[in-house]
BALUMLO-860470 format. One record per residue: residue number from 1; residue in one letter; z, x, y of N, C-alpha, C in turn. Coordinates in steps of 0.2 Angstrom, whole numbers, always signed. Last residue first. Layout:
BALUMLO-860470
   resi   resn     nc3     nc1     nc2    cac3    cac1    cac2     cc3     cc1     cc2
    NUM      A       Z       X       Y       Z       X       Y       Z       X       Y
...
//
This chain:
BALUMLO-860470
   resi   resn     nc3     nc1     nc2    cac3    cac1    cac2     cc3     cc1     cc2
    173      S     +16    +104     +38     +15    +110     +34      +7    +111     +32
    172      K     +21     +98     +53     +17     +97     +47     +15    +103     +43
    171      E     +36     +97     +61     +30    +100     +60     +27     +98     +53
    170      Q     +39     +81     +69     +41     +86     +64     +35     +90     +63
    169      G     +33     +70     +76     +36     +76     +80     +38     +81     +75
    168      E     +37     +58     +65     +33     +60     +70     +37     +65     +74
    167      F     +45     +62     +49     +46     +59     +56     +41     +62     +61
    166      T     +36     +63     +34     +41     +65     +39     +41     +61     +45
    165      A     +32     +60     +17     +31     +58     +24     +37     +62     +27
    164      L     +23     +58      +2     +28     +61      +6     +26     +60     +13
    163      Y     +18     +42      -6     +17     +49      -3     +23     +52      +0
    162      P     +23     +30     -10     +19     +33     -15     +17     +41     -12
    161      L     +39     +24      -5     +33     +26      -3     +29     +30      -8
    160      E     +52     +22     -10     +47     +18     -13     +39     +21     -11
    159      R     +61     +28      -2     +60     +30      -8     +54     +28     -12
    158      W     +64     +21     +11     +58     +24     +10     +57     +28      +3
    157      R     +82     +24     +13     +76     +21     +14     +70     +25     +12
    156      D     +95     +30     +13     +93     +25      +8     +87     +21      +9
    155      Q     +93     +41     +22     +98     +36     +24     +96     +29     +19
    154      F     +78     +44     +14     +82     +46     +20     +86     +40     +22
    153      G     +74     +49      -3     +76     +44      +2     +79     +48      +8
    152      L     +61     +52     -14     +66     +55      -9     +67     +50      -4
    151      G     +51     +45     -20     +57     +46     -23     +63     +48     -19
    150      Y     +40     +46     -11     +39     +48     -18     +46     +50     -21
    149      G     +50     +49      +4     +45     +45      +0     +44     +49      -6
    148      F     +53     +63     +15     +55     +57     +12     +49     +53      +9
    147      V     +60     +76     +24     +54     +74     +20     +57     +68     +15
    146      Y     +66     +84     +38     +67     +79     +34     +60     +77     +31
    145      D     +61     +96     +44     +68     +95     +42     +69     +90     +37
    144      A     +46    +105     +39     +49     +99     +41     +57     +98     +39
    143      Q     +40    +115     +32     +44    +117     +37     +48    +111     +40
    142      T     +35    +116     +15     +35    +112     +22     +40    +115     +26
    141      E     +25    +115      +0     +30    +119      +4     +29    +116     +11
    140      L     +24    +108     -16     +23    +108      -9     +28    +112      -5
    139      A     +28    +111     -29     +22    +106     -28     +20    +107     -20
    138      R     +31    +126     -37     +33    +121     -32     +27    +117     -31
    137      W     +40    +136     -49     +34    +131     -48     +36    +127     -42
    136      D     +51    +144     -47     +45    +147     -51     +39    +143     -50
    135      P     +57    +146     -30     +55    +142     -36     +51    +145     -40
    134      Q     +68    +159     -26     +62    +156     -25     +60    +153     -32
    133      L     +82    +165     -18     +80    +161     -23     +73    +158     -22
    132      E     +94    +172     -10     +87    +175     -12     +85    +171     -19
    131      V    +100    +159      +1    +101    +164      -4     +94    +166      -6
    130      R     +96    +151     +11    +103    +155     +12    +104    +159      +7
    129      R     +82    +144     +18     +85    +147     +12     +91    +151     +15
    128      R     +73    +138     +27     +80    +135     +27     +85    +139     +22
    127      N     +61    +142     +24     +63    +143     +31     +71    +141     +31
    126      P     +57    +135     +12     +59    +143     +12     +63    +145     +19
    125      K     +58    +122      +5     +58    +123     +12     +61    +130     +13
    124      D     +47    +113      -6     +51    +120      -5     +51    +120      +3
    123      V     +47     +99     -17     +46    +101      -9     +50    +108      -9
    122      L     +48     +99     -31     +44     +96     -28     +42     +98     -21
    121      V     +51    +113     -41     +53    +109     -36     +47    +105     -33
    120      C     +58    +122     -55     +52    +118     -53     +54    +113     -48
    119      L     +65    +136     -62     +65    +131     -57     +59    +128     -55
    118      K     +72    +142     -78     +67    +142     -72     +68    +136     -68
    117      V     +80    +151     -89     +81    +145     -84     +76    +147     -78
    116      S     +81    +156    -106     +78    +156    -100     +79    +150     -96
    115      R     +91    +154    -116     +87    +159    -116     +83    +161    -110
    114      A    +107    +149    -112    +100    +147    -111     +97    +154    -112
    113      G    +121    +150    -112    +117    +152    -117    +110    +151    -117
    112      R    +128    +146    -100    +129    +142    -106    +125    +144    -112
    111      A    +123    +154     -90    +130    +156     -94    +131    +151    -100
    110      D    +112    +146     -87    +111    +153     -90    +118    +155     -94
    109      L    +119    +136     -80    +115    +135     -86    +113    +141     -90
    108      Q    +124    +143     -69    +129    +140     -75    +125    +138     -81
    107      R    +113    +148     -63    +118    +153     -66    +122    +149     -71
    106      M    +108    +136     -59    +104    +140     -63    +109    +146     -67
    105      L    +118    +130     -50    +116    +127     -57    +113    +131     -62
    104      Y    +117    +140     -40    +123    +140     -44    +122    +136     -51
    103      E    +104    +138     -36    +106    +145     -38    +112    +144     -42
    102      Q    +105    +125     -31    +101    +127     -37    +102    +134     -39
    101      T    +114    +127     -20    +116    +123     -26    +112    +124     -32
    100      V    +107    +136     -12    +114    +137     -14    +116    +133     -20
     99      G     +95    +132      -6     +95    +136     -12    +102    +137     -15
     98      T     +93    +126      +5     +96    +132      +6     +96    +136      -1
     97      D     +80    +118      -3     +82    +119      +4     +86    +126      +5
     96      L     +70    +110     -13     +74    +117     -12     +74    +118      -5
     95      V     +70     +95     -19     +70     +98     -13     +74    +105     -14
     94      A     +70     +90     -33     +66     +87     -28     +65     +92     -22
     93      E     +70     +99     -48     +73     +97     -42     +68     +94     -37
     92      V     +72    +103     -64     +67    +100     -60     +71     +97     -54
     91      L     +73    +117     -75     +77    +113     -69     +72    +110     -64
     90      L     +71    +121     -90     +67    +120     -84     +71    +116     -80
     89      V     +75    +133    -103     +77    +127     -98     +73    +127     -92
     88      D     +75    +137    -119     +71    +138    -113     +72    +131    -108
     87      R     +90    +140    -129     +84    +136    -127     +81    +139    -120
     86      G    +101    +147    -133     +94    +149    -136     +88    +145    -133
     85      I    +111    +135    -130    +111    +141    -133    +104    +142    -136
     84      L    +114    +122    -125    +109    +126    -122    +107    +133    -125
     83      D    +117    +106    -129    +118    +112    -131    +112    +117    -129
     82      T    +122     +94    -117    +117     +97    -120    +118    +104    -123
     81      Q    +131     +88    -108    +133     +89    -116    +128     +92    -120
     80      T    +136     +93     -93    +130     +92     -97    +134     +92    -104
     79      A    +141     +92     -75    +143     +92     -83    +136     +91     -87
     78      F    +146    +101     -61    +142     +96     -65    +144     +97     -71
     77      S    +151    +105     -44    +152    +105     -51    +147     +99     -54
     76      I    +156    +115     -30    +150    +112     -34    +151    +111     -41
     75      D    +165    +117     -16    +165    +117     -23    +159    +113     -26
     74      Q    +168    +125      -1    +164    +120      -5    +164    +121     -12
     73      V    +182    +127      +8    +178    +130      +3    +174    +125      -1
     72      G    +192    +120     +16    +187    +124     +19    +181    +127     +14
     71      A    +200    +114      +6    +203    +119     +11    +197    +124     +14
     70      L    +186    +108      -2    +193    +109      -2    +196    +115      +2
     69      T    +173     +98      -3    +176    +103      +1    +183    +103      +1
     68      Q    +161     +95     -16    +168     +94     -13    +170     +99      -9
     67      H    +148     +88     -24    +150     +93     -19    +157     +91     -16
     66      D    +141     +86     -40    +146     +84     -35    +148     +90     -30
     65      Y    +126     +83     -49    +131     +88     -47    +135     +84     -41
     64      K    +119     +78     -63    +121     +76     -57    +126     +80     -55
     63      L    +105     +80     -74    +111     +83     -71    +113     +79     -64
     62      F     +98     +75     -89     +98     +74     -83    +105     +78     -80
     61      S     +84     +80    -101     +91     +78     -99     +92     +77     -91
     60      T     +73     +81    -114     +75     +79    -107     +82     +77    -106
     59      R     +62     +91    -123     +69     +88    -123     +70     +87    -116
     58      V     +44     +87    -124     +50     +91    -122     +57     +87    -123
     57      P     +28     +87    -131     +35     +84    -130     +40     +89    -128
     56      R     +14     +91    -120     +18     +92    -126     +24     +89    -125
     55      P      +7     +92    -108      +3     +90    -114      +7     +90    -121
     54      L     +14     +84     -93     +14     +89     -99     +11     +87    -105
     53      A     +13     +72     -87      +8     +76     -87      +8     +81     -92
     52      R     +26     +65     -89     +20     +62     -92     +13     +67     -92
     51      L     +34     +75     -82     +34     +74     -90     +28     +70     -92
     50      L     +29     +73     -69     +28     +79     -72     +29     +79     -80
     49      D     +33     +59     -67     +26     +60     -67     +25     +67     -70
     48      A     +47     +60     -69     +44     +56     -73     +36     +58     -73
     47      L     +50     +70     -58     +52     +72     -65     +47     +67     -70
     46      F     +47     +62     -47     +43     +68     -48     +44     +71     -56
     45      M     +55     +52     -48     +48     +50     -48     +45     +57     -50
     44      F     +69     +59     -48     +66     +54     -53     +59     +53     -53
     43      S     +75     +67     -38     +69     +70     -42     +66     +65     -47
     42      D     +86     +60     -33     +80     +61     -29     +73     +64     -32
     41      E     +97     +62     -39     +93     +57     -40     +86     +56     -37
     40      Q     +98     +73     -53     +98     +66     -50     +99     +66     -43
     39      V     +86     +84     -60     +92     +83     -55     +92     +77     -51
     38      G     +82     +85     -76     +81     +82     -69     +87     +82     -66
     37      F     +79     +98     -87     +84     +95     -84     +82     +92     -77
     36      V     +71    +101    -102     +69     +99     -95     +76     +95     -92
     35      T     +67    +113    -113     +72    +108    -112     +72    +107    -104
     34      L     +54    +117    -125     +57    +116    -118     +62    +110    -117
     33      E     +50    +127    -138     +52    +121    -136     +55    +122    -129
     32      R     +34    +137    -138     +42    +136    -138     +43    +130    -135
     31      G     +20    +137    -137     +24    +139    -143     +31    +138    -143
     30      E     +21    +140    -120     +16    +140    -126     +20    +142    -132
     29      Y     +26    +141    -107     +31    +140    -113     +27    +138    -120
     28      A     +15    +143     -99     +21    +147     -99     +26    +146    -105
     27      A      +8    +131    -101      +5    +138    -103     +11    +143    -103
     26      A     +15    +121     -96     +14    +121    -103     +12    +128    -105
     25      I     +15    +125     -82     +22    +126     -86     +21    +125     -94
     24      E      +2    +124     -79      +5    +130     -78     +11    +131     -83
     23      A      +1    +110     -82      -4    +114     -85      -1    +121     -85
     22      A     +10    +105     -72     +11    +104     -79      +7    +108     -83
     21      L      +3    +109     -60     +10    +112     -62     +11    +111     -69
     20      A      -8    +101     -61      -8    +108     -61      -2    +111     -62
     19      R      -2     +88     -59      -6     +90     -65      -7     +98     -66
     18      I      +4     +90     -47      +8     +89     -53      +4     +91     -59
     17      R      -7     +90     -39      -3     +96     -39      +2     +96     -45
     16      D     -13     +77     -41     -17     +83     -42     -12     +89     -43
     15      T      -2     +69     -35      -4     +68     -43      -8     +74     -45
     14      I      -2     +73     -22      +4     +75     -26      +2     +74     -34
     13      S     -14     +69     -18     -13     +76     -18      -7     +78     -22
     12      A     -13     +55     -19     -18     +58     -23     -16     +66     -24
     11      A      -3     +52     -10      -1     +51     -17      -6     +55     -21
     10      S      -2     +66      +3      -5     +59      +0      -3     +59      -8
      9      A     +10     +73     +12      +6     +74      +6      +4     +67      +3
      8      V     +14     +68     +25     +14     +75     +24      +9     +77     +18
      7      E     +12     +56     +37     +10     +57     +30     +11     +65     +29
      6      L     +25     +51     +48     +18     +54     +47     +18     +57     +40
      5      I     +33     +37     +56     +32     +42     +51     +25     +45     +50
      4      S     +44     +31     +67     +37     +32     +66     +36     +38     +62
      3      D     +57     +28     +69     +55     +26     +62     +47     +27     +62
      2      N     +69     +38     +77     +63     +34     +77     +60     +34     +71
      1      M     +86     +33     +74     +81     +38     +73     +74     +34     +74
//
């Protein structure tokens, strides 16, 4: 694949947007304890910066899910030891694409007794959605097929970029 890349969102614009998201999230959970789940591994930079920007302490945990295809049926599984009964949960994900995995994770967190489950994403790709799911908070919306940098990798490359990028020729949002 052509390695010519195009910046989609600068490091400064990402920082500004994360500060705004943190203020919105803090206001939404005013006076309530928040439990934040970061979805590994693409969300690590976004999660770290979001947590540092939140003006209050939160409980933090991580989810790693596994996709398996058995007899033509895709199975998604994850595990957490965190007690969710009565907790307000914020799922932090790097990319919201089809929405299938995030919808499943949110339903499972809700079924474990969470008071509320909301979704915050770094990159939203609404044109690729296969389910009726919208993020509660998003930093960026794009139509690009591939977005990388700022913790997001493409073929194990470019996670270290301080900005978000796509390949030359992709639509810029």
